[in-house]
N, C-alpha and C positions, 0 to 999 in steps of 0.2 A: 811606800806609796809611790805611784807614778805622778810626781808633782807636776810635770808639764801637762799631763792630761787632766789633773785634778784642778788646776788653777789657770784655765785659759785666759780669763780676764781678772780673776782675783777673788771674786766672791761667789763662785759658781754654785756653791751649795746653799747659799743663803741660810746657813744653819749653824747654830751654836749648841753647845751641850746644855740641856736642862739638868744640871748636876743634881739638883734636889727639887722636889715639888712638882706641881702639875700645871700645865698651861691653862690659863683661863683668860677670857676676854677682859679688857680694862673696864671694870665696872665702876660707874660713878659713885663717889662717896655718898653714903646715906645723908650727909649733911648738905648735899647740893640744894641750891635755892633757885627760884625763878630768875631768869636772865633779864637784864634791863633792855636788851635788844633781841628781838625774836625773828628778825628778817635775815635768814642765813645768807642769801645771795648778797645782801648789802654788807653784812659783816665781812664776808670773804673779799668783796671788792675793796672795802676799806683796808683790810689787811694787805692786799696787793699794792695799794697805793702807798701805804706806809713803808713797805719794803723798797719801793721805788719802781713799781711796775709800769710807770709811764715812760720808762727808758726806751728810746727809739733805736738803740743798737743792742747787740748781745751783751749780757753780763758775763764777764770773763773772771775766772777764778783759778788759782793754783792752790793745791792742797795735798796733804799726805794722809792716807788711810792706813792705820795699823789694824790688821785683821787677825784675830785669834784663829789658829789652825788646830783647834782641839780635835776635830774629826780625823786628823791624820798625824797627830803628834806621837812621840814614841811612848807616851804614857796616857792613861785615861784620866789623869788627875793633873792639876797644875804643878809646875809651870808648863805652859804650852808654847810652842814656837810661834812666831808672828811672821806674817807676810806684810811688807810695806809697799804701798802703791803710791808713787808720786804721780799725781794726776793734774791735768789741765782741762778745764771745761769751759764751754760757751753755751749759754741758754738764751733763747729768743723770747722775751717776755710776752709778746703778742700771741705766739703759738704754743709756748711751753716746750718746744723742741730743744733738746740738749744734745751736745756732742762732747764726748769725753775721750781723751787719749792719755796714755800713761806708760809707766815703766814699773815693773815689779821686782822686788828684791826679797828673796827668802833663802833659806839654807841651801847653798850650792848653786844658786842661779841669780842672774841679773839680766832681765830681758824686757824688751818692749812688748806691749799688749796691743791688740788691734783696736782701732777706733770703734766706738760704739755710738750709734745715733738712736735716740729714743724719744718717744712721746708716751702719753698715758696708755695708748692702745697698742703700740708695737715697738719692736727693737730690731735694729739692723746692725750688721757688722761690716767693716771694710774688707772687701775681698779684692785683692789686686788694686785696681783704681776705682772700683764702684762698690756701692753698698748692696748687700744681699740680705733678705729677710732671715732672721735668726730667732725662730720661735723658741728654741731650746735655751736661749739666753734672755728671754723676756722677763723671767723671774729676777735675774740679776739687774736688768734694766730698771725694773720697778724698785728694787732695793736701792740702787744708786740714786734714783729720783727721790725716794723717801728720805735720804740723807740731806737733801737740799730743799729747804722750805720754799724757795722760789718755785721749784717744780711742783711741790705739793699744793701750794695755793693755786697755781695755774691749773692743775689737774682737777681740783675740787670745783673751781669755777666752771671749767669746760664740761665736767661730768654732770653737773646739776644734781638735784635730789637731796641736797644737804638740808638738815633741820637743826635748830638750836635746842639742845636738851636742857640747858640751864647753866648755872654758874657753880663750878665744883672746885674743891681744893686740889690743886696739882702743883707739886714742888713748892709747898708752903704758902701759896696764895690762891685766892679764888680766881678762876679763869673761865672765860666763856667756852662752853663745851658744845662743839658741833658734831653731828653724826651723819653718816651716809652709808650706802652700800658701795663698797669698793671692789677691787679686783679679787680679794679674798673673802668677801662678805662684809659684815658690819665693821666699820672703823670709826674712831673718834679723834677729833682734832681739837686741841686745847689752845686757845688764843688769850694772850694777856689782855685783861680788861682795860688797863691804863693806856697801852700803846697800840694794841691790835696785833703785835708780833706773835708768830707761832711759838708755842712752848713745847708741844709734844704731839706725836701721832701714834696711836695705839691700835693694834689689830691682832687677830689670831691667824697664823699662817700654817698651812699644812706642812708636814715634814715626813720624809721617807722612813726615818728610823724611830722618831718619837711620836708620830701620829699627828700632833699639832703642837705649836709653840706660841706662847704669848710674846709679842714683839712690841717694843716701844722705841720710837725714834725721838731723841731729846735734842733740843737746840739751845745753845748757851753761849756765853761770852760774845754778845752781840757787839758789832762795831759799825760805825757810820762813816761814810766817806762820800762826799759830793751828793748827798741826798739818797744814797743807797745803803740799806741795812743788810748785813750778812752775819750769820753766826760763825764766829771763828772756831767754834767747837761744835761738833755734832756727834751723836752716838747712836748706835743700834744696840739695844739691850734685849736679850732673849731669855725668857723665864728668870728674869732678875739678874742675869749675868752679862756684863758688857762683852760684846763680840767685835764691834767696830768702833774705833775712836778716830775721828777726823779732825785734823787741824788745818785751817785755811790760812795760808801765809800771805796771800795777795788777792785783791779783788777790785773790780772797777769796770767802767764801760770799755768794751772792746773797740779798738781802732777799726773803723769800717773796712779798711783795706787789708787788715791782718787776720780777721776772723775767718775760719774755714766755712765751707758751705753747710748750712743747716736745712737744706731742702731735701724732703723725702721724695724718692722716686715713685712711691706708691702710698698715697695718703689714705687709701681705703682699707688697708690691711688692719685687721683687728686680731690680736693674738691673746690667747689665754696663758696665764702663768704655767710653766711646765718645768719638770726636772731637766737638768742639763743632759745633753745627748749621751754622755757616758753612763748616766744612770737610767737611761730609757730602756725598759725591759723588752727589747725586740726579741722575737722568737729565736731560741738557740738552735744551732746545728750540732750534730754529733760528729766527732773526729775519732776514728778508731786508733787506739794505741796498741792494744792487745785484745785477746778474746774477751777478757773480763774487765778491760780498762777503756774508758771513753773520756774524752773531753766534751763538755757542753759549752759551746762558744757562741757569743753574739758580739756585736760591735763594741761593747763596753768591757766585758770580762769573760775570761774562760774559768770554768770550774771543772772539777774532776769527779768521776764516779767509778768506784771499783767494786766488782761483784766477786765476793769470796765466800765459799761455803754457801750458806743461804742468806747472807747478809749483804746489804748495800751500804758501802761506805762513801759518803759524800764529802768531797774535799772542797769546802767552803760553799757559802750560799750568799750570793751578792744581790744587790739592786732592789730587793724587796719581795713582797708577796706575789706580785704578778709574775715576776721572773721565776720564783720558786714553783708556782703552779705550772708554768710552761716546762720547767725542768722535770717536774714530776710526771707530766704527760709523756715527755720524751723518754724518760727512764722506764716507764711502764711498757713502752714500745720496745725498748732495747732489751729489757730484762723482765719479761712478763711474770705475773704472779705476785703474791703477797709476801713481802720480805721484811724482816726487821731492818731498821734504818739507823745508822750511826753518822752523825754530822761531825766532821772534824773541822774545827774553827782554828785556822792557822795564825791569824793575827786580827787585831781589833779595830782597824780603820773602819769608820762607820759604814761606807758603802759595801765593805766586805762581809759585814754581819747582818745586813738588812733583811736577809731571808731567814734569820734565826727563828723568829716568832712563828712563822708558818710551819717549819719542820718540827718544832717543839709541840705545836698544836696537833701535829700528826703523830706524835708519840715517839719522835726520834730521841735517842740518847746523844748527848753532846760531849765530845771529847776536845779538850783544849788545854793550854798551859795553865798551871795552877793559878798564876797571877791574873788570868782572864776571868775567873769566876765572878768576882764582885761586879764587874762591868756587865757581863752577860745577864746577871740577875737584875741589874738596874734596867736593862733593856726590856726584860720581861715584866718588871713591876710597872712600867710606864702604862698609864691608862690611855687608850685610844678612844677619846670621847666624840670627836667630830665624825669620824668614819671608822667604826670598829672593824678591825681585821679579824681573821680567823682565830687567832690566839685570844683576842679580847672576848669573842663570842664563846670560846671554850674554856676560858680562864678557870672557872670553878672546878672543872673536872680534869685539869691538866697538871701533871707533876713535872718538875724539872729534874731530869736524870743526868748527872754530870760525872765524868771521869777525868781526873786531873793528870797532866803530864808534867813531870819535873825535868829530868834529863832525857828520858826516853820512855816509850811504852810499846809493847808488842801486842798486836791484835791479830785476829783470824789465825790462831795457832802459829804465829810467827811469820805469816806471809805478808803482813803489813806492819811496818815499823814507823813510829813517829819519833822524831828527834828535835830537841831544841837547837835552833841555829846558834844562838848565844854569842853573836858578835857584838861589838860595841854599839852598833846601830840596829841590832836585831834581837835585843833581849825580849823575851816573852813570845817570840815567834817560833813556829814549828815548820818543819818540812816532813813530807811523807814519802816512804820508799816501799814500792811493791817489789818484793824480793825476787819472785820467780821471773818477772818480766824486766827486772833491772831498770825500773822506771822511777824517776824522782819527780815529785811535785814540790816545787820550790816556793809555794805561797806567792807573795808579791815581791820576792827578794831577788829575782833575776828579771830585769825589765828590758834589757837590750843586750845584743851581742855585737854591737858596733864597736864597742871599746870596753876595757876593764872598768868596773865600778866598785865602789865599796860594798854594795849589797852582793854583787856577784862574788867578790872575793870572800865574803863572810860565808856564803853558802858553800863555796869550794872548800874553805877551811873546815866547815862542819862535816862535809863528806869525808875529808881525810881524817878528821878526828874520830869519826865513828867507824871508819873502815869499810863502808859500803862501796859498791862498785857499779854505779849507774852506767847504762848505755845511752839513755835518752832522758831528757828533762823537759818539763813544761811548767808554766806559771800563769798567773792571772792575765799577764800582758805579754806572754811569750809562747809562741807556738811550739810544737814538739821539735826539739833541737838535739843534735848529737851531743853527748856529754863531752866529747873530745873538743868541741868548739869552746865550751866553758873552760876546760882544762888549759887550752892554749892561751886564752885570754888571761886567766889567773896567773899563769906562769910568767907573764910579762911583769907582773908585780912581785912575783915570788920566784925569781930565776934560779934559786938554789934548792928549791923544793923538789 
């Protein structure tokens, strides 16, 4: 995966794997009972006062978020690698505006992330010395706010429309349950009856691969200092699986002369939650590689299409159904007529397989590494209940046709070869070689030609192991490049080869 692109702020996907089960809304327990207090605005104001919401300066916190990277780990089952975000935040109680800065550590990288400025309605990123609107990051802004109950209560008070549903069992005790229409639809907030402190926030969020996920934010290990209450532990739990674990190490009133600016340059902007920019299915362009070989390229990902005989071979299907539909229209223009379709899935990072359901619904045969089958079947089993996609609508009449690759597989009478890359960091991944055009599709495993990388070296090693002789290569984040460039870089690490 292109980690730098995938984690610009750290939680860009706002997504975790629903390993089992189906996303559902947090439904109150049937043993709920009438609430003692039914004035929702008053309950919320009381909760904010208990937190310490009469603070006249910003609330300052330091914390670390451990974020599961299941969507791009080297396996589709635990253990997954983690990204650790050391964050510093300031929140203005009167407005609910928050500013967060931090540094991320994950395998092979340790870097600062841009400051984010957020409210319930909009998210801005620091660009040079000024903040710029960042609609593509508003989903992450909302996620970060949901991890902080101070921001949650501020947003519920400012948004209005909350009602009291009753008193319901949540985490072993009866809690006052509030409901409202939030950024993703209905959401429920559980408040402790004894203290008024927030216990959990639950809602269903859309997801580009799973359709929808049931998300619960849980606040625990409360600590009090100088009249301020903060949970020293917060969690984001998705379909029952923890995704984010936050530990707060320090909190208190910010010194007035040390807090950064919390002023929005545009207080009227109202953003809708959206997928990050790299997942946005902007219309693809066609790049010619050879007479029967094209790349389909947009700002997020390149894909390949190879026309051999009477069959179209698609090299990966990224970003989701909207991208797949645009790809299909472009392919119809490039290679008119009705043709059998074979989708080659080269690796299983979630954004790379988000178009799978569309092409299976269209009758495509799927070819991938043998180890991929169980995960691809899980993607297809997932029920899209909130916004049924094409596969969901055609599920009953659609069969999954799968061909497995072990070490290699020859297609199109030997004109297209698939090979397992099989390096230490690329087990389960494939590369594709168009023999007559001497063109190599390197999946996601060559991302840069600025310097040698482990991924690049593993593809280079697989090429030498299999004996193929590419002239050009391309990948999901790499334009068409002479193979000699790759060879020169790899020989820096392998001078005796």
